[in-house]
C-alpha positions as CSV (number, residue, x, y, z in Angstrom):
1,M,13.0,33.0,7.8
2,V,9.0,32.2,7.8
3,Q,8.7,33.0,4.5
4,E,11.1,30.6,3.5
5,E,9.5,27.8,6.1
6,I,6.2,28.7,4.1
7,R,7.8,28.0,0.4
8,R,9.4,25.3,1.1
9,R,5.8,24.0,2.6
10,N,4.2,25.1,-0.9
11,A,7.0,23.4,-2.7
12,G,6.7,20.3,-1.1
13,A,2.6,20.6,-1.6
14,L,2.2,21.2,-4.9
15,L,5.4,17.9,-5.4
16,R,3.1,16.0,-3.7
17,Y,-0.4,17.3,-5.6
18,V,1.5,16.8,-9.0
19,H,3.2,13.5,-7.5
20,L,-0.3,11.9,-7.3
21,L,-2.2,14.0,-9.6
22,G,0.2,13.2,-12.3
23,A,-0.1,16.0,-15.6
24,V,-2.2,19.0,-13.8
25,S,-2.5,22.4,-14.7
26,R,-0.9,25.9,-13.4
27,A,-5.0,27.1,-12.9
28,E,-5.9,24.0,-11.4
29,L,-3.0,23.7,-8.8
30,A,-3.7,27.4,-7.3
31,E,-7.0,26.4,-7.3
32,R,-6.6,23.3,-5.1
33,M,-3.8,24.9,-3.1
34,G,-5.5,28.2,-2.8
35,L,-2.6,31.1,-4.3
36,N,-2.5,33.0,-7.0
37,R,-1.3,31.9,-10.1
38,S,2.2,33.9,-9.8
39,T,3.0,32.0,-6.4
40,I,2.3,28.5,-8.4
41,M,4.0,30.1,-11.6
42,A,7.3,31.0,-8.9
43,L,6.9,27.7,-7.2
44,T,6.3,25.3,-10.8
45,T,9.6,27.5,-12.1
46,E,11.6,26.4,-8.8
47,L,10.4,22.7,-8.5
48,T,11.9,22.8,-13.1
49,R,15.0,24.3,-12.2
50,V,16.5,21.3,-9.8
51,G,14.5,19.2,-12.4
52,L,11.6,17.3,-10.5
53,V,9.1,18.8,-12.7
54,H,8.2,19.5,-16.5
55,E,6.4,22.0,-18.1
56,E,4.4,22.1,-20.9
57,L,2.1,23.4,-23.3
58,P,-1.2,20.9,-23.7
59,T,-1.8,19.5,-26.8
60,D,-5.3,20.4,-27.4
61,T,-7.5,22.7,-24.4
62,G,-10.1,23.4,-26.7
63,R,-10.8,26.8,-25.4
64,A,-9.9,30.1,-26.0
65,G,-6.9,32.6,-25.1
66,R,-3.6,31.2,-23.4
67,P,-3.4,28.2,-22.3
68,S,-2.5,27.0,-18.7
69,L,0.8,24.8,-18.5
70,L,0.8,21.3,-17.5
71,V,2.9,20.6,-14.4
72,R,4.5,16.7,-14.9
73,P,6.7,14.8,-12.5
74,A,10.4,14.0,-14.0
75,A,9.3,10.1,-13.8
76,D,12.2,9.0,-15.6
77,R,14.8,11.7,-12.9
78,F,13.5,10.5,-9.8
79,Y,12.8,7.8,-8.6
80,V,12.7,5.0,-5.3
81,L,13.2,1.7,-4.5
82,A,10.2,-0.4,-3.6
83,F,10.2,-4.0,-2.0
84,D,7.0,-6.0,-1.5
85,V,7.5,-9.1,1.4
86,A,4.4,-10.8,1.4
87,V,4.3,-14.6,2.8
88,D,4.9,-16.1,-0.6
89,R,6.7,-14.0,-3.3
90,L,9.4,-11.0,-3.1
91,V,8.8,-7.8,-5.0
92,A,11.1,-5.4,-5.7
93,A,10.7,-2.2,-7.8
94,R,12.0,0.9,-9.4
95,V,9.4,3.4,-8.9
96,G,9.2,7.0,-10.5
97,L,8.3,10.3,-9.7
98,G,4.6,10.4,-10.2
99,G,4.0,6.7,-9.1
100,S,4.7,4.4,-12.2
101,I,6.6,1.4,-11.4
102,L,9.5,1.8,-13.8
103,E,10.8,-2.2,-13.7
104,R,10.4,-4.8,-11.1
105,R,11.9,-8.1,-9.7
106,T,9.7,-11.1,-8.1
107,A,10.8,-14.2,-6.1
108,V,8.4,-16.8,-4.9
109,R,9.2,-16.8,-0.8
110,P,9.1,-20.7,-0.1
111,R,6.9,-21.0,3.6
112,A,10.6,-22.3,5.7
113,G,10.2,-20.2,8.8
114,P,12.4,-17.5,10.0
115,D,14.8,-16.2,7.4
116,L,15.9,-13.1,7.6
117,H,18.7,-13.5,5.9
118,E,17.1,-15.1,3.0
119,V,15.0,-12.7,2.1
120,V,17.6,-9.3,2.7
121,E,19.8,-11.2,0.0
122,V,17.1,-11.8,-2.6
123,L,15.7,-8.3,-2.0
124,A,19.3,-6.2,-1.9
125,R,20.3,-8.3,-5.2
126,F,17.3,-6.9,-6.6
127,G,17.9,-3.6,-5.4
128,R,21.3,-3.2,-6.9
129,Q,20.1,-4.6,-10.7
130,L,17.1,-1.9,-10.4
131,H,19.7,0.5,-9.7
132,R,22.5,-0.4,-12.3
133,A,19.8,-0.1,-14.4
134,A,18.3,2.9,-14.3
135,P,19.7,5.7,-16.6
136,P,22.8,7.6,-15.4
137,D,21.9,10.8,-14.6
138,A,18.3,9.1,-12.6
139,I,18.2,9.8,-9.0
140,C,17.4,7.4,-6.3
141,V,15.7,9.5,-3.2
142,G,14.5,6.5,-1.0
143,V,13.8,3.2,-0.3
144,G,10.2,1.8,1.2
145,A,9.4,-1.7,2.2
146,S,6.2,-3.5,2.9
147,Y,6.1,-6.2,5.0
148,C,3.6,-8.7,6.3
149,G,4.0,-8.2,10.1
150,M,4.0,-5.6,12.7
151,I,6.8,-3.3,12.5
152,R,7.9,-0.7,14.9
153,P,7.9,2.4,13.7
154,G,11.2,4.3,12.9
155,D,14.0,1.7,12.6
156,G,12.2,-0.9,10.2
157,M,12.4,-3.6,13.4
158,V,9.7,-6.4,12.4
159,R,8.3,-7.2,16.0
160,F,6.3,-9.8,15.0
161,G,5.9,-11.6,12.0
162,P,3.4,-14.6,12.6
163,D,3.1,-16.7,9.2
164,L,6.5,-17.7,9.3
165,G,7.7,-16.6,12.5
166,W,9.3,-13.4,12.8
167,V,10.3,-12.0,16.4
168,D,11.7,-8.9,17.0
169,Q,13.9,-9.5,13.2
170,A,15.9,-6.1,12.3
171,F,14.8,-6.4,8.5
172,G,15.3,-2.5,7.5
173,A,18.2,-1.9,9.0
174,E,19.7,-5.3,7.6
175,L,18.3,-4.2,4.3
176,G,19.7,-0.6,4.2
177,R,23.3,-2.7,4.7
178,R,23.5,-5.0,2.1
179,L,21.5,-2.6,-0.3
180,G,24.8,-0.2,0.2
181,L,22.7,3.1,-1.4
182,G,23.4,5.3,1.7
183,L,19.6,5.4,2.2
184,P,17.5,4.7,5.2
185,V,15.2,1.9,4.8
186,T,11.3,3.0,5.7
187,V,9.2,-0.4,6.5
188,G,5.5,-0.1,7.2
189,N,2.7,-2.6,8.0
190,E,1.5,-4.4,4.6
191,A,-2.1,-3.6,5.4
192,H,-1.5,-0.1,6.6
193,L,0.6,0.9,3.2
194,G,-2.3,-0.8,0.8
195,A,-4.8,1.7,2.6
196,Q,-2.9,4.5,2.1
197,A,-2.0,3.7,-1.7
198,E,-6.1,2.5,-2.3
199,Q,-6.5,6.0,-0.3
200,Q,-4.5,8.2,-2.9
201,R,-4.0,6.3,-5.9
202,G,-6.4,3.5,-6.0
203,A,-10.5,2.6,-5.5
204,G,-10.6,4.8,-2.7
205,V,-9.3,8.2,-4.3
206,G,-11.6,11.0,-2.9
207,F,-12.8,9.0,0.4
208,Q,-11.5,10.8,3.7
209,N,-12.7,7.6,5.6
210,L,-11.9,4.5,4.5
211,I,-11.4,0.8,5.7
212,Y,-9.0,-1.7,4.0
213,L,-8.8,-5.4,4.7
214,H,-6.5,-7.2,3.3
215,G,-6.2,-11.1,2.8
216,D,-2.6,-13.0,3.3
217,V,-2.1,-16.2,5.0
218,G,-4.0,-14.3,7.7
219,V,-5.7,-10.7,7.3
220,G,-4.6,-7.3,7.8
221,G,-6.2,-4.0,7.7
222,G,-5.9,-0.6,7.2
223,I,-7.5,2.1,8.8
224,I,-8.1,5.6,7.3
225,V,-9.8,8.4,9.8
226,G,-10.2,11.9,8.5
227,G,-7.5,11.7,6.0
228,R,-5.2,9.9,7.8
229,L,-4.0,6.7,9.0
230,L,-5.3,5.0,12.4
231,G,-2.0,3.8,13.7
232,G,-2.1,3.4,17.6
233,D,-0.4,4.3,20.9
234,G,2.9,2.2,18.8
235,G,1.9,2.2,15.5
236,Y,0.8,-1.4,16.0
237,G,-3.2,-0.3,15.6
238,C,-5.5,-2.0,13.1
239,E,-4.5,-5.7,13.5
240,L,-8.2,-6.5,12.2
241,G,-7.5,-9.9,11.6
242,H,-7.2,-10.2,15.0
243,M,-10.5,-9.2,16.0
244,V,-12.3,-12.0,17.7
245,V,-15.9,-12.8,15.8
246,N,-16.2,-16.4,16.8
247,P,-15.5,-16.9,20.5
248,H,-17.5,-19.9,21.7
249,D,-15.8,-22.4,19.1
250,G,-13.3,-20.3,16.9
251,R,-10.6,-21.8,14.9
252,P,-7.0,-21.5,16.6
253,C,-4.9,-18.6,14.8
254,G,-1.4,-18.3,14.6
255,C,-1.3,-15.4,17.0
256,G,-2.2,-17.9,20.6
257,S,-6.3,-16.5,20.3
258,Y,-9.5,-18.5,18.7
259,G,-11.7,-17.4,16.2
260,C,-10.2,-14.1,15.2
261,L,-11.1,-12.9,11.7
262,E,-8.2,-13.8,10.3
263,A,-8.7,-17.7,11.5
264,E,-12.1,-17.8,10.7
265,V,-11.6,-16.3,7.0
266,G,-7.5,-17.1,5.9
267,E,-6.2,-19.4,3.6
268,R,-6.3,-22.1,5.1
269,A,-10.1,-21.7,6.8
270,L,-11.2,-21.8,3.3
271,L,-9.3,-24.0,2.1
272,D,-10.4,-26.3,5.0
273,V,-13.9,-25.8,4.4
274,A,-13.6,-26.6,0.6
275,G,-12.0,-30.2,1.7
276,R,-9.0,-29.3,-0.1
277,P,-5.5,-31.7,1.6
278,A,-3.4,-30.1,3.8
279,E,-1.0,-29.8,1.6
280,L,-2.7,-27.6,-0.8
281,F,-1.6,-23.5,0.0
282,G,-1.0,-19.9,-1.7
283,R,-3.0,-18.1,-4.1
284,E,-3.6,-20.4,-7.2
285,A,-5.5,-22.7,-4.2
286,I,-7.6,-19.6,-3.3
287,R,-8.6,-19.4,-7.3
288,S,-9.0,-22.7,-7.6
289,V,-11.9,-23.1,-5.2
290,T,-13.4,-19.3,-6.3
291,D,-13.6,-20.7,-9.8
292,D,-15.1,-23.7,-8.7
293,A,-17.3,-21.6,-7.0
294,D,-18.0,-19.8,-10.3
295,R,-18.8,-23.3,-12.6
296,G,-21.2,-24.3,-10.2
297,D,-19.3,-27.0,-7.3
298,P,-21.5,-27.4,-3.9
299,A,-18.6,-27.5,-1.8
300,A,-16.9,-24.6,-3.4
301,R,-19.5,-22.9,-3.0
302,E,-20.6,-23.4,0.4
303,A,-17.0,-23.0,1.9
304,L,-17.8,-19.0,0.6
305,R,-20.4,-18.8,1.9
306,Q,-19.2,-19.5,5.3
307,I,-16.0,-17.6,5.0
308,G,-18.2,-14.8,3.5
309,D,-20.3,-15.2,6.5
310,W,-17.7,-14.5,9.1
311,L,-16.1,-12.2,6.9
312,G,-19.6,-10.0,7.0
313,I,-19.6,-10.0,10.8
314,G,-15.9,-8.5,10.8
315,V,-17.0,-5.7,8.5
316,A,-20.5,-4.8,9.7
317,N,-18.3,-4.5,13.4
318,L,-16.1,-2.2,11.3
319,I,-18.8,-0.2,9.7
320,N,-20.5,-0.2,13.3
321,L,-17.3,1.0,14.6
322,F,-15.8,3.6,12.5
323,N,-18.6,4.5,9.9
324,P,-16.6,4.5,6.7
325,G,-17.2,5.8,3.5
326,M,-15.4,2.8,1.8
327,V,-14.7,-0.6,2.2
328,V,-11.9,-1.8,0.4
329,F,-10.8,-6.0,0.0
330,G,-7.2,-6.3,-1.0
331,G,-4.7,-9.2,-1.5
332,M,-6.0,-12.5,-1.8
333,L,-9.7,-11.0,-0.7
334,C,-9.9,-9.5,-4.0
335,D,-10.6,-13.2,-5.4
336,L,-12.6,-14.2,-2.4
337,Y,-15.0,-11.1,-2.3
338,P,-16.5,-12.0,-5.2
339,G,-18.0,-15.0,-4.7
340,A,-18.9,-14.2,-0.8
341,A,-20.3,-10.7,-1.6
342,A,-24.1,-11.9,-1.2
343,Q,-23.3,-13.4,2.7
344,V,-21.0,-9.9,3.0
345,R,-24.0,-7.9,2.2
346,S,-26.4,-9.9,4.4
347,R,-24.6,-9.5,7.3
348,I,-24.3,-5.9,6.8
349,A,-28.0,-5.4,6.6
350,R,-28.5,-7.4,9.5
351,N,-25.8,-6.0,11.8
352,V,-25.0,-2.5,11.2
353,L,-27.1,0.5,11.5
354,P,-29.2,2.0,9.0
355,V,-28.0,5.3,9.4
356,A,-23.9,3.8,8.9
357,R,-24.7,1.4,6.5
358,E,-26.8,3.4,3.7
359,N,-23.6,5.0,2.1
360,V,-21.0,2.7,2.7
361,R,-19.8,1.1,-0.4
362,L,-17.6,-1.9,-1.0
363,R,-14.9,-2.4,-3.4
364,T,-11.8,-4.5,-4.3
365,A,-9.1,-3.2,-4.6
366,A,-8.4,-1.2,-7.4
367,L,-4.1,-1.6,-7.3
368,G,-4.7,-5.3,-6.9
369,D,-1.9,-7.0,-6.0
370,D,0.6,-3.9,-6.1
371,A,-1.8,-2.1,-3.2
372,T,1.3,-2.6,-0.9
373,L,3.8,-2.2,-3.1
374,V,2.7,1.4,-4.0
375,G,2.7,1.8,-0.3
376,A,5.9,1.2,0.2
377,A,7.1,3.2,-2.6
378,E,5.4,6.2,-0.9
379,L,7.8,5.9,2.0
380,G,10.3,5.9,-0.1
381,F,9.0,9.4,-1.9
382,A,7.9,10.8,2.2
383,P,11.3,12.7,2.4
384,L,11.5,14.3,-1.2
385,L,7.8,15.5,-0.6
386,A,8.4,16.6,2.5
387,D,11.5,19.1,1.5
388,P,11.8,18.5,-2.8
389,L,13.6,22.1,-2.0
390,G,16.4,20.6,0.7
391,R,19.2,19.5,-2.3
392,P,17.4,16.4,-3.7
393,A,20.3,16.3,-6.3
394,D,22.5,16.0,-3.2
395,T,21.4,12.8,-1.8
396,G,20.8,11.1,-5.2
397,R,24.1,11.8,-6.1
398,R,25.9,10.3,-2.7
399,A,23.6,6.9,-3.1
400,A,24.5,6.7,-7.1
401,G,28.4,7.3,-6.0
402,S,28.2,4.5,-3.1
403,C,26.6,2.0,-5.6
404,R,27.4,3.0,-9.3
């Protein structure tokens, strides 16, 4: 019984390496896992038998002797459905084992208040379309979703989504019911998932301590400590956007407080300081300010300077608290950060302890706007990666039979 548990755990670890690294040789897997080559061969043979990986000879080794076989994930055979719910957009995708986005659907999300029914209707329709478009022998092994709010772990309940007024909305359960795949929908906070995606596949690969700041209308955050997400007691941790940075004359925040980081650096703050009218909002409005700043417009440059200073105060506090190796700026902050970088770095130089700042790196998200979608896909893959030998084909047949 102990040997069986070890075998299953090793199979899961091996498949995770292949899932994250892509084509990887048996020799490298043996080195990374600390196992002998015969054990690796037995594991890859079993994973090949159930169709989760393919093995092939490398095309050019450049070395004498028998080359080590390459192990590839079966992206064409096993996939998940991933969904991303942002303030202004809805995205659905079919993501293959290995992390490749095979197909996607997008829609505009109007800012129209609580809209659970409309969001679920659009995503479920997209999900069914993607499932039907998959090859006949392809197997859906999971469903993951990212939402821009505070999510209760376990059941996908949106406890609080301030930007559009979601309070205790059963998003995961409703989406699962409408999809009709016979698979649960696992839901996560968008910034938490973005942090994990950037650490596993993006700018933060190789970093065990990382902070991810995600800009949408407001600002969310994810903190990776020792390679693991810092979730907090109830799973609601890392609400970095609600760290108070301007307690004296701060702007009102959607959470009911004043001077929160997201109130001082979010969408409305930037547009107001740049003198843009209230009817302008969204990503294109943000990009118009950054583009004008690049062209030398004084109002736009001053807006980026002010916003960058508040952002720098927030980042300085976080570096002092957590000593990360990297801070990653995602979402809307990908557009904003390049023009505000000088102010952010100035605040770090003035306000961060020297030993904490000497090695920290500042980067924009390598995965761009797909960081949260990629994170959602990883939620869907988690059960398979935890136990790849636990009858994945049976799960796939149940899902396929309920929808095709």
